[in-house]
C-alpha positions in Angstrom: -60.4 -6.0 -0.1 -62.8 -3.0 -2.4 -61.3 -2.0 -6.3 -61.0 1.8 -5.2 -58.4 0.9 -2.2 -56.4 -1.3 -4.6 -56.4 1.2 -6.4 -55.5 3.7 -3.9 -52.6 1.8 -2.5 -51.2 0.7 -5.6 -51.3 4.5 -6.9 -49.3 5.6 -3.6 -46.8 2.7 -4.2 -46.6 3.1 -8.1 -45.6 7.4 -7.3 -45.0 7.6 -3.9 -41.8 5.2 -4.1 -40.2 6.2 -7.0 -40.8 9.6 -5.8 -39.3 8.3 -2.2 -36.5 7.0 -4.4 -35.3 10.0 -6.0 -35.9 12.5 -3.1 -33.3 9.7 -1.5 -31.1 9.8 -4.3 -30.8 13.3 -4.2 -31.0 13.9 -0.4 -28.2 11.3 -0.5 -26.2 13.0 -3.8 -26.4 16.8 -2.6 -24.9 15.7 1.1 -22.8 13.8 0.3 -21.3 16.5 -2.4 -21.9 18.9 0.1 -19.6 16.6 2.9 -16.9 15.9 0.2 -16.8 20.1 -0.6 -16.3 20.5 3.2 -13.2 18.1 3.7 -12.4 19.2 0.5 -12.0 22.9 1.3 -10.4 22.0 4.6 -8.0 20.1 3.2 -6.7 22.6 1.1 -6.6 25.0 3.7 -4.4 22.1 5.3 -2.5 22.2 1.8 -2.2 26.6 2.0 -0.8 26.1 5.9 1.8 23.5 4.6 3.3 25.8 1.1 3.1 28.6 3.5 5.5 26.7 6.0 7.1 25.8 3.6 8.4 28.5 1.8 9.3 29.9 5.0 11.1 26.3 5.7 13.1 26.5 2.4 13.5 30.8 2.9 16.4 29.5 5.0 17.9 26.5 3.8 18.6 27.9 0.9 20.6 31.2 2.6 22.7 28.7 4.8 23.9 27.0 1.4 24.8 30.5 0.4 26.6 30.9 4.1 27.9 27.2 3.4 30.3 28.5 0.2 31.3 31.8 1.5 35.3 32.2 2.0 34.8 33.8 5.9 33.0 30.6 6.8 35.4 28.4 4.5 38.4 29.5 6.5 37.0 28.3 9.9 38.2 31.4 10.9 36.7 33.3 14.4 38.7 36.6 13.5 37.1 36.4 9.5 33.9 34.4 10.7 32.3 35.7 13.6 32.1 39.2 12.4 30.2 38.0 9.2 27.9 36.1 11.6 27.3 39.2 13.7 26.5 41.7 10.7 24.5 38.9 9.2 22.3 38.8 12.8 21.8 42.4 12.7 20.3 41.9 8.8 18.1 39.3 9.4 17.0 40.1 13.1 13.3 39.4 12.6 14.8 35.7 11.2 17.5 34.6 13.0 18.2 33.6 16.7 21.9 33.2 16.4 24.5 31.8 13.6 26.9 29.6 14.9 30.1 27.0 13.4 30.6 23.4 14.5 34.3 21.4 13.7 34.3 18.0 13.0 35.6 18.0 16.9 31.5 19.4 17.9 32.9 22.4 19.4 31.7 25.8 17.8 31.7 28.8 17.6 29.0 32.0 18.0 28.9 35.4 18.4 27.3 35.1 21.4 29.7 32.9 23.8 33.6 32.3 23.4 36.1 31.3 25.6 39.4 33.2 24.4 41.6 31.3 26.4 39.8 28.3 23.8 40.2 30.5 20.5 37.1 31.7 20.5 35.2 28.0 21.5 31.3 28.1 23.8 32.6 27.0 26.7 30.8 25.9 30.5 32.3 29.1 31.5 33.7 31.9 29.4 36.2 33.6 31.9 38.0 30.6 32.4 40.2 29.6 30.8 40.0 26.0 31.7 36.6 26.0 31.4 35.6 22.2 29.4 34.1 23.9 25.6 30.8 23.2 25.3 29.5 20.6 21.9 27.1 19.8 20.0 27.9 15.7 19.1 24.6 15.1 21.1 22.3 17.4 18.9 20.8 15.0 16.0 21.3 18.2 13.6 25.2 17.5 14.2 25.1 13.5 13.9 23.6 13.7 10.5 25.6 16.1 8.5 28.8 16.0 10.3 29.1 12.9 13.1 28.2 10.4 10.5 28.8 11.9 7.4 31.6 9.2 6.6 31.6 9.6 3.1 31.5 13.7 3.2 28.7 14.3 1.6 27.3 18.0 0.9 24.4 18.1 3.1 21.7 20.9 4.6 19.4 19.5 7.4 16.2 21.0 9.1 16.4 19.6 12.7 13.4 19.0 15.3 13.1 22.1 17.5 16.1 21.9 19.9 17.0 23.5 23.1 19.9 26.0 23.1 22.4 25.9 25.5 23.6 28.9 24.9 20.4 31.2 25.4 18.5 28.7 26.4 15.5 29.4 24.3 13.8 26.9 22.5 14.9 26.9 18.3 14.9 25.3 15.2 17.9 24.6 13.2 19.2 25.1 10.1 22.5 23.3 9.3 24.9 22.9 6.4 28.1 21.4 5.7 31.4 23.2 5.3 34.2 21.4 3.2 37.8 23.7 2.4 38.9 24.9 -1.0 40.3 20.7 -1.2 36.1 19.4 -0.5 37.4 18.2 3.5 35.0 18.2 5.4 35.1 21.2 8.6 32.4 20.8 10.3 29.2 22.5 9.4 27.0 26.3 9.8 24.3 26.8 11.5 21.3 29.0 11.8 19.1 29.1 14.9 15.3 30.3 14.2 13.2 30.6 17.4 10.3 28.6 17.2 8.1 31.6 18.7 8.2 33.1 15.5 7.2 29.7 13.6 3.8 29.5 15.7 3.7 33.0 15.4 3.5 32.3 11.4 0.8 29.6 12.9 -1.7 31.6 14.7 -1.2 34.2 12.5 -2.6 31.7 9.3 -4.9 30.2 11.5 -6.7 33.0 12.4 -6.6 34.8 9.0 -8.2 31.4 7.5 -10.5 29.2 9.8 -12.3 32.5 10.8 -14.6 32.6 8.9 -16.1 29.0 10.6 -18.1 29.2 14.4 -15.6 26.2 16.0 -12.0 27.0 16.4 -9.4 25.0 14.8 -6.9 22.7 16.5 -4.0 22.6 14.8 -1.0 20.3 15.1 2.5 20.2 13.9 4.2 17.1 14.0 7.9 15.4 13.3 9.1 12.1 11.9 9.2 10.8 14.6 6.0 11.2 16.2 6.4 14.5 18.4 3.8 17.1 18.6 6.3 20.7 18.5 2.9 22.8 18.4 -0.5 21.8 19.3 -3.5 23.3 21.0 -2.8 22.0 24.3 0.1 23.5 26.0 0.9 20.6 28.3 1.8 18.8 25.1 4.7 20.4 23.7 8.3 20.0 24.0 9.9 21.4 27.2 12.4 21.4 30.0 12.4 18.9 32.6 12.5 19.6 36.2 12.3 19.2 39.5 9.4 19.6 42.5 11.6 23.2 43.3 10.9 24.4 39.2 14.4 24.3 38.5 15.5 22.7 35.5 17.0 19.4 35.2 20.5 17.9 33.6 22.2 15.7 32.2 25.4 14.1 33.0 27.2 16.5 31.1 25.3 19.6 32.2 22.9 20.0 29.3 19.4 20.7 29.6 16.8 17.4 29.6 13.4 17.8 27.3 10.2 16.3 27.7 8.3 15.7 24.3 4.5 14.1 23.4 4.0 12.3 20.2 1.1 11.6 18.1 1.9 7.2 19.4 0.9 8.2 23.2 -2.5 9.2 21.7 -5.2 5.9 22.0 -6.6 6.3 19.1 -4.7 3.5 16.6 -6.1 5.8 13.7 -4.1 8.8 14.6 -0.2 6.7 14.6 -1.9 5.2 10.7 -1.8 8.6 9.6 1.4 9.3 11.2 2.7 6.2 9.0 0.6 8.1 6.2 3.0 11.7 7.0 6.1 9.7 7.1 5.4 8.6 3.0 4.6 12.4 2.5 1.1 11.7 2.0 -1.3 14.1 1.7 -5.5 13.2 3.0 -7.4 12.5 5.6 -8.9 9.8 8.3 -11.9 9.4 10.6 -12.0 8.0 13.5 -14.2 8.5 16.6 -12.9 10.3 19.8 -11.2 7.6 22.6 -12.6 10.2 25.7 -16.1 11.5 24.2 -16.6 8.8 21.3 -17.3 11.7 18.8 -16.6 11.2 15.5 -13.4 13.5 14.6 -11.4 14.2 11.2 -7.6 14.4 10.8 -6.3 16.2 7.8 -3.1 15.9 7.3 -0.1 17.7 5.4 3.4 17.4 4.5 5.7 20.7 5.0 8.1 19.7 2.0 11.4 20.2 2.8 11.8 19.2 6.0 10.8 16.4 8.4 7.7 17.6 9.8 3.5 17.6 8.5 0.7 20.1 9.6 -2.2 18.4 11.1 -5.5 19.6 12.3 -8.6 18.0 13.9 -12.2 18.9 13.7 -15.1 17.1 14.6 -17.2 15.4 11.8 -20.4 16.9 13.1 -18.4 20.5 12.8 -17.5 19.0 9.3 -20.7 18.1 8.2 -22.8 20.8 9.3 -24.3 22.5 6.3 -25.1 18.5 5.0 -27.0 18.5 8.2 -29.0 21.3 7.5 -29.7 19.6 3.9 -31.4 16.5 5.4 -33.5 18.2 7.9 -35.0 19.8 4.8 -35.1 17.3 2.8 -37.4 14.9 5.8 -39.3 18.1 5.6 -40.0 17.5 1.9 -40.6 13.4 1.6 -43.3 14.7 4.7 -45.3 17.1 2.5 -45.3 15.2 -0.7 -46.6 11.8 1.0 -49.5 13.8 2.1 -50.2 15.7 -1.1 -49.2 11.9 -3.3 -52.3 9.9 -0.6 -55.2 12.1 -1.6 -54.3 12.4 -5.3 -54.2 8.7 -5.2 -57.5 8.5 -3.6 -59.0 11.1 -6.2 -58.2 9.2 -9.1 -59.1 5.9 -7.4 -62.9 7.3 -7.0 -62.9 9.1 -10.3 -61.2 5.3 -12.1 -63.8 2.8 -10.0 -66.8 4.1 -10.8 -67.2 3.9 -14.6 -65.2 0.7 -14.8 -67.8 -2.1 -13.7 -69.4 -1.4 -17.0 -66.9 -3.2 -18.8 -66.7 -6.3 -16.9 -69.6 -7.7 -18.7 -67.6 -7.2 -21.9 -64.1 -8.4 -20.4 -66.1 -11.7 -19.5 -67.1 -11.9 -23.5 -64.1 -11.9 -23.9 -62.7 -15.0 -21.9 -66.0 -16.6 -22.9 -64.1 -16.7 -26.2 -66.9 -14.1 -28.0 -64.2 -12.1 -29.8 -66.4 -11.0 -32.2 -68.9 -9.8 -30.2 -69.7 -5.9 -31.3 -67.9 -3.1 -29.3 -69.9 -1.8 -26.0 -68.8 2.2 -25.6 -69.6 3.1 -21.7 -69.9 6.6 -23.0 -66.4 8.2 -21.7 -64.1 8.8 -23.9 -61.4 7.1 -22.0 -63.1 4.5 -21.3 -64.4 3.8 -24.7 -60.7 3.6 -25.8 -60.3 0.8 -23.4 -63.4 -0.8 -25.3 -61.6 -0.1 -28.6 -58.4 -2.4 -27.6 -60.9 -5.0 -26.1 -62.0 -5.2 -29.8 -58.6 -5.2 -30.7 -56.6 -8.0 -28.7 -59.8 -10.3 -30.0 -58.5 -9.4 -33.4 -55.4 -10.2 -32.2 -55.8 -13.5 -30.4 -57.3 -14.8 -32.9 -54.5 -13.4 -35.5 -52.0 -15.5 -33.7 -53.6 -18.7 -32.9 -53.5 -18.9 -36.5 -50.2 -18.1 -36.9 -49.3 -20.9 -33.8 -50.7 -23.4 -36.3 -48.7 -22.3 -39.3 -45.9 -22.2 -37.1 -47.0 -25.5 -35.3 -46.9 -27.1 -39.4 -43.1 -25.4 -39.9 -41.9 -27.0 -36.7 -43.4 -30.1 -38.0 -42.0 -30.2 -41.8 -38.6 -29.0 -40.2 -37.5 -31.5 -37.8 -38.2 -34.0 -40.5 -35.7 -32.5 -42.9 -33.7 -31.8 -39.9 -30.4 -34.2 -39.5 -31.0 -34.8 -35.8 -32.3 -37.2 -34.5 -35.4 -36.8 -32.7 -36.8 -39.9 -29.8 -40.4 -39.3 -28.0 -40.6 -41.7 -25.1 -44.2 -42.0 -24.3 -44.7 -43.2 -20.6 -47.9 -44.7 -19.8 -46.8 -47.5 -22.6 -43.3 -47.0 -22.1 -42.4 -46.8 -26.1 -40.8 -44.9 -27.5 -40.6 -43.3 -31.3 -37.0 -43.4 -33.3 -36.4 -41.0 -36.1 -34.9 -42.2 -39.1 -31.7 -39.9 -39.1 -31.4 -41.4 -35.1 -31.3 -44.8 -35.9 -29.2 -44.3 -39.0 -26.8 -42.1 -36.2 -26.0 -45.4 -35.1 -26.1 -47.1 -38.3 -29.3 -49.0 -38.3 -32.4 -48.5 -41.3 -35.1 -46.8 -41.1 -37.2 -50.5 -40.3 -34.3 -51.6 -38.0 -35.0 -51.7 -34.3 -38.3 -51.5 -32.4 -40.2 -49.4 -30.5 -39.6 -49.9 -26.5 -37.4 -48.4 -24.4 -35.3 -51.1 -23.6 -33.3 -50.7 -26.8 -32.9 -47.6 -26.3 -30.5 -48.6 -23.1 -29.1 -51.6 -24.6 -27.3 -49.6 -27.0 -26.0 -47.0 -24.6 -22.3 -47.5 -23.0 -22.7 -49.8 -19.3 -20.8 -46.7 -17.8 -23.3 -43.8 -18.6 -26.1 -46.8 -18.0 -26.3 -45.9 -13.8 -25.8 -41.8 -14.5 -28.5 -41.1 -16.9 -30.9 -43.4 -15.4 -30.4 -41.6 -11.8 -30.8 -38.5 -14.1 -34.5 -39.6 -16.2 -35.6 -40.1 -12.6 -34.5 -37.2 -11.1 -36.0 -35.3 -14.1 -39.0 -37.5 -14.1 -40.8 -36.6 -10.0 -39.3 -32.9 -9.8 -39.9 -29.6 -11.5 -37.5 -29.4 -13.9 -38.1 -29.2 -17.7 -35.4 -29.9 -19.5 -32.3 -31.8 -19.8 -28.5 -32.5 -21.9 -26.0 -35.2 -21.3 -23.3 -35.5 -23.1 -23.5 -39.6 -24.1 -21.7 -42.7 -25.6 -23.9 -45.3 -28.3 -23.0 -47.9 -29.7 -22.5 -48.4 -33.4 -23.6 -51.0 -35.1 -20.5 -51.7 -36.5 -19.6 -52.3 -32.8 -18.1 -48.7 -32.0 -19.2 -46.3 -29.5 -20.3 -43.3 -30.7 -20.9 -39.7 -28.9 -23.8 -38.5 -28.7 -25.5 -35.1 -26.8 -28.8 -35.5 -25.8 -31.7 -32.7 -25.3 -35.1 -32.7 -23.9 -37.7 -31.6 -22.2 -40.5 -32.9 -20.1 -44.1 -32.7 -21.1 -46.7 -32.9 -17.8 -49.9 -33.7 -17.3 -53.0 -31.0 -15.7 -52.0 -32.2 -12.4 -48.2 -31.8 -13.3 -47.0 -35.9 -13.6 -44.2 -37.0 -16.5 -46.2 -37.9 -19.6 -43.5 -37.9 -21.9 -40.4 -36.7 -23.0 -39.3 -35.6 -25.7 -35.8 -34.8 -26.7 -32.7 -35.0 -30.1 -30.0 -36.3 -30.5 -26.5 -34.6 -31.9 -23.6 -36.9 -33.2 -20.9 -34.6 -31.5 -17.9 -36.9 -32.1 -15.6 -35.2 -34.0 -16.0 -32.4 -31.3 -14.9 -34.9 -28.4 -11.7 -36.0 -30.3 -11.0 -32.2 -31.1 -11.7 -31.4 -27.8 -9.2 -34.6 -25.8 -6.8 -33.2 -28.9 -6.5 -30.6 -27.4 -7.0 -31.6 -23.8 -3.7 -32.8 -24.7 -1.3 -30.3 -26.2 -2.6 -28.3 -23.6 -1.4 -30.5 -21.2 1.8 -31.0 -23.1 2.5 -27.0 -23.5 1.6 -26.5 -19.3 3.9 -28.9 -19.0 6.6 -27.6 -21.2 5.9 -23.8 -20.0 6.8 -25.5 -16.1 10.2 -27.0 -17.0 11.1 -23.6 -18.7 9.8 -21.0 -16.1 11.6 -23.9 -13.2 15.2 -22.7 -15.4 14.2 -19.5 -15.5 14.2 -19.3 -11.6 16.8 -21.3 -11.4 18.8 -19.0 -13.7 17.3 -16.1 -12.3 18.5 -17.1 -8.4 22.3 -17.6 -10.0 22.6 -13.6 -11.0 21.9 -12.7 -7.8 24.3 -14.7 -6.1 26.9 -13.7 -9.0 25.2 -9.8 -8.3 26.3 -10.4 -4.8 30.0 -12.0 -5.2 33.4 -10.3 -5.4 34.3 -12.8 -8.3 38.4 -12.3 -8.2 38.2 -13.1 -4.5 35.1 -15.2 -4.7 33.6 -13.6 -1.7 30.7 -11.6 -0.9 30.9 -7.3 -2.5 29.5 -4.3 -1.2 26.0 -5.0 -2.0 26.3 -8.4 -1.0 28.0 -6.7 2.2 25.0 -4.7 2.7 22.5 -7.5 2.3 24.0 -9.3 5.4 24.4 -6.5 7.8 20.9 -5.4 7.0 19.4 -9.0 7.6 21.8 -8.9 10.7 21.2 -5.2 12.4 17.2 -6.4 12.1 17.8 -9.7 13.7 19.7 -7.4 16.5 17.0 -4.5 16.7 14.2 -7.4 16.9 16.5 -10.2 18.6 18.2 -8.3 20.7 21.2 -10.8 18.5 24.7 -9.0 19.0 27.0 -9.1 15.9 30.8 -7.3 16.0 32.7 -6.2 12.6 36.2 -6.8 11.6 37.6 -3.6 9.4 40.5 -5.5 7.4 43.1 -3.1 5.8 46.5 -5.1 4.3 49.4 -2.5 5.4 51.6 -0.8 2.4 49.0 -2.3 -0.5 49.7 0.4 -2.1 53.7 0.2 -2.2 52.7 -3.4 -3.4 50.6 -2.7 -6.3 53.6 -0.2 -7.5 57.0 -2.3 -6.7 55.0 -6.2 -8.2 52.4 -5.0 -10.5 48.6 -4.8 -9.8 48.5 -8.5 -11.0 51.0 -9.5 -8.3 49.2 -7.7 -5.9 45.7 -9.5 -7.3 47.4 -12.8 -6.0 48.5 -11.4 -3.0 44.7 -10.7 -2.0 43.3 -14.0 -3.1 45.8 -15.6 -0.9 45.3 -12.7 2.3 41.2 -14.0 1.3 42.0 -17.4 1.6 44.0 -17.3 4.6 41.2 -16.1 6.3 38.5 -18.1 5.4 40.1 -20.6 6.4 40.5 -19.6 9.8 36.6 -18.8 9.9 33.1 -20.7 10.7 30.3 -21.2 8.2 28.8 -17.9 9.5 31.8 -16.1 9.9 31.9 -14.4 6.0 35.0 -12.0 4.6 32.9 -9.1 1.9 34.8 -6.9 -0.1 34.5 -3.4 1.3 37.2 -1.1 -0.8 39.7 -1.9 -2.5 42.8 -4.2 0.1 40.1 -3.2 2.8 37.2 -6.3 3.6 34.8 -6.6 6.1 34.1 -9.8 8.2 31.1 -10.1 10.1 30.4 -12.4 12.9 27.0 -12.8 14.2 26.3 -14.1 18.3 30.3 -12.5 19.1 31.3 -9.9 21.4 33.6 -7.8 21.2 36.4 -9.7 23.5 36.5 -13.0 21.5 36.5 -11.3 18.2 39.7 -9.3 19.0 41.0 -12.5 19.8 39.9 -14.4 16.2 41.0 -10.9 14.8 44.6 -11.1 16.4 45.2 -15.4 15.0 44.0 -13.6 11.7 46.7 -10.8 11.7 49.0 -13.7 12.5 47.8 -16.0 10.4 48.3 -13.8 7.2 52.2 -13.0 9.1 52.7 -16.8 9.0 51.8 -16.8 4.7 55.5 -14.8 4.4 54.8 -13.2 1.8 57.5 -11.0 0.7 56.7 -7.0 0.8 60.5 -4.9 1.2 58.1 -2.1 1.3 56.9 -3.1 4.3 58.7 -2.3 8.1 58.1 -6.0 8.6 59.1 -7.3 5.5 56.3 -9.4 4.8 52.8 -8.7 3.9 50.9 -7.9 7.1 47.2 -6.7 8.1 45.9 -4.4 10.5 42.4 -5.3 12.3 39.8 -2.7 13.6 37.0 -4.1 15.6 33.7 -2.8 17.1 30.2 -4.3 18.1 27.1 -2.9 17.4 25.6 -0.8 21.1 21.8 -1.1 21.9 21.9 2.9 20.8 23.2 2.7 17.2 19.6 3.0 14.6 22.2 1.3 11.8 24.8 -1.0 10.6 26.8 2.3 9.5 28.0 3.6 12.8 29.2 0.3 13.8 31.8 0.0 9.8 32.5 3.8 11.2 33.9 2.6 15.4 35.5 -0.6 13.4 37.2 1.8 10.8 38.1 4.4 14.1 39.4 1.1 15.8 41.3 0.1 12.5 43.2 3.3 12.5 44.5 2.7 16.2 45.7 0.0 14.4 47.8 1.5 11.7 49.0 4.6 14.8 50.2 1.7 17.0 52.6 0.0 14.2 50.0 -1.9 12.0 50.1 -5.9 11.4 47.6 -5.7 14.7 44.6 -5.6 16.0 42.5 -3.1 17.9 39.1 -2.7 19.5 36.8 0.5 19.6 37.2 1.7 22.8 34.5 4.6 24.0 
C-alpha cells in the first residue's frame, strides 16, 4: 500500500477514533444526564402530590383524635354528641360528608339517621320501631380499632374508600377509638370524607403540575391490598355490583356489594413488584414493557404518609426521554460533519509529509548499516532538518548504549562471582553443566569436587522430585516458555536434604531451539521449616476456633430455648406461644392444616392466693400444669398466657375432638382434689374456652379472641367446665 494512503488512513484512525469516542462519551453522558434529570423531575412531582395528600389526610386524623377526647363523644350519649355532630358538619361542610359514633356492638349513630325506638341507633327502617339496627362489624376500620382491639389500645385509622350504608356515597373513613374516663374502650368516632373531594384534589394537582407536558398524566392511587381507588380508566375504579337490570346487588344482610380492580390483575409482573416496594413505604420508579403495546413504560411511585395508600404515575419511556432523543439526533449530525472534515484534512497532511520524506530514506539506510558517524544530511526543510538531527542524535545514543551494555555485562560478571546464590549453566549440546563454587558449598562439597556431567544433578536430586523436574525440563525445552521456577530437595554431603529454590532461563538459538539452561540455586531450608511451623500453628488455631465456636453455638441455642420458657412451670411463655402460633398459622395458610386453641383459667385463683399465699399459689399452678401436660400428646404443648391463664395449641384437631379433650382435662384437674374453701366447689378447678381457626382468620389473635369469649361463657355457666366458641 502506498505510504500516502497509509498515512491518510493512520491519521483518520488516530484522530477520528478518539474524537468519535469523545463524541460518543459526551453524547452518552449528556443524554444520560438528561434522562436522569427527566426521571428525577417527574419523581419530585409525584412526591409533591404525595405531600399534598399527606397534608390532607393528617388534618382529618388530628381533628378526629381531638373529637375522641371531647366530653360529648366520651359520654356516648346521643343527646350530647348528635347536636355536636350537626354543628361540626355545618362548620366542616367542605371537608366531611358526615360524622358518626359506633359502640362496641357495632351499632352506630349519626345525624343523618336514627330510630328513636332504638335510642337513635341507625336502622334499616328508622320509622319502624321493630326494625333491625344497622352495624359496622363488617367494616375493616371497625374491626381494626374496635372488634380486634382486644388490648384496648388508643388507635386512629384511615380506611380504604367504602360505600356508605346511609347515603350510598363512596367515601373515605377516618376513625379514632373512644375511651370513657375510666380508660375503658367504648367504641369509635368516625368521619366520612367524600371520595369526590380527594378525586377533585388529585385532578386539580395534576392539572397544575403536568400542564407543561405534551402528554397526559396517568395517575393512580393504590392501597396496601393493591386496589385502585383512583385511576385514569374509570372501569378500574371501585363501584357497586349491579345485576342485568342495573339494580344494586346486596349481601345476605342487605348491604351493597362492591367490585374492585387491583394492581395484581395487571399482566405486567413489574407492577406487582413495584407494589411490594410501596408496601415498604419506598419511593422510586420501575421500567417495564407494556403487555399490550410492547412499548417501554416508567411507573413512578411514592407513599402517602399516615395512610395505607401510595400514589403512582405511568409515563411512556419516549415521553420521559423526549429531550434526550433530540440530543442524540444533534450529536449524530455533528459526528457526520466531523468525519468529512477529518478525511479531507488527513489526505492533505499525508501529501505534505510523503513528498519530502523520501529524501530521508538514504540517511536511515546508513544508520541501519551501522554507519553511525556519517555526516548528517539536511533535506532543506525545517521540520525534516529536525528529523535528520534526530537521526544523528540517535546514532550517538546507540554508541553510548553499547558502551554501557558492555559495562553492565562486566558488572554482572563480577556480581555473580561474589553472589551468595549458586549458579549452574547446562549446555545441552554436550550435556555438560557448570556448577559454581557456591552451588557446591550449599550441598557440602568443595570447589574441586563433583564433575560437569548433568547426571550429577539428578543423582543429588531427591527421588520424589525426579519425575516432576524432568517433565518440566522437557516442557520448557520444547515450548516457547522462557523461564522456570521450582522448589526442590537435594541431598547434602552429610546425608540430610536441603530445600532449594531453583530459578532459570532458556537460551535459544536463532531457530528457536533451546541450547542452554542457565539458573541459580537459593537455600530456603530455614524458610521452609518456618512455613511448616506456621502451617501447623494455623491448623491448631483453626481447630481451637472451631471447638469454641461449636460451644458458643450450643450455648446460644440453649439461651434461645430458655427465652421461650416459663422457668417456674417448665412450659412455654408468651414469647414461645407467639412463635408457635406464627408457625402453625403459616402452616394453616399454606397447607390448610387446621388447629384449635384451648384457653385455661384457674377458677377463683386470686382468692386462692389471698387465702393461701403466693408461694402455695405457685405450687398449685405447678400441680395443675403438670396434670394437664400428663394428658397431652407430644405435639400438644402448653404455654403460659398470663397469670393463671394457659393456652394449649392442638394442631390438626377439630373443635369437637378439642372439646372432648378439654372436658377430660377439666375432670383431671378436679380429680387432684386441691383444697380451695373459697371456691364454689371447695377445690381447685379450671374453666376452658375452645376455638378453632376459621378460613377467614387473618391472624391467630382472632382465634385467641374467640377462645376468650368461649372461656367467659364457661365461667358464666358456673366454671369447672369447657365451652366452645359458637358463631
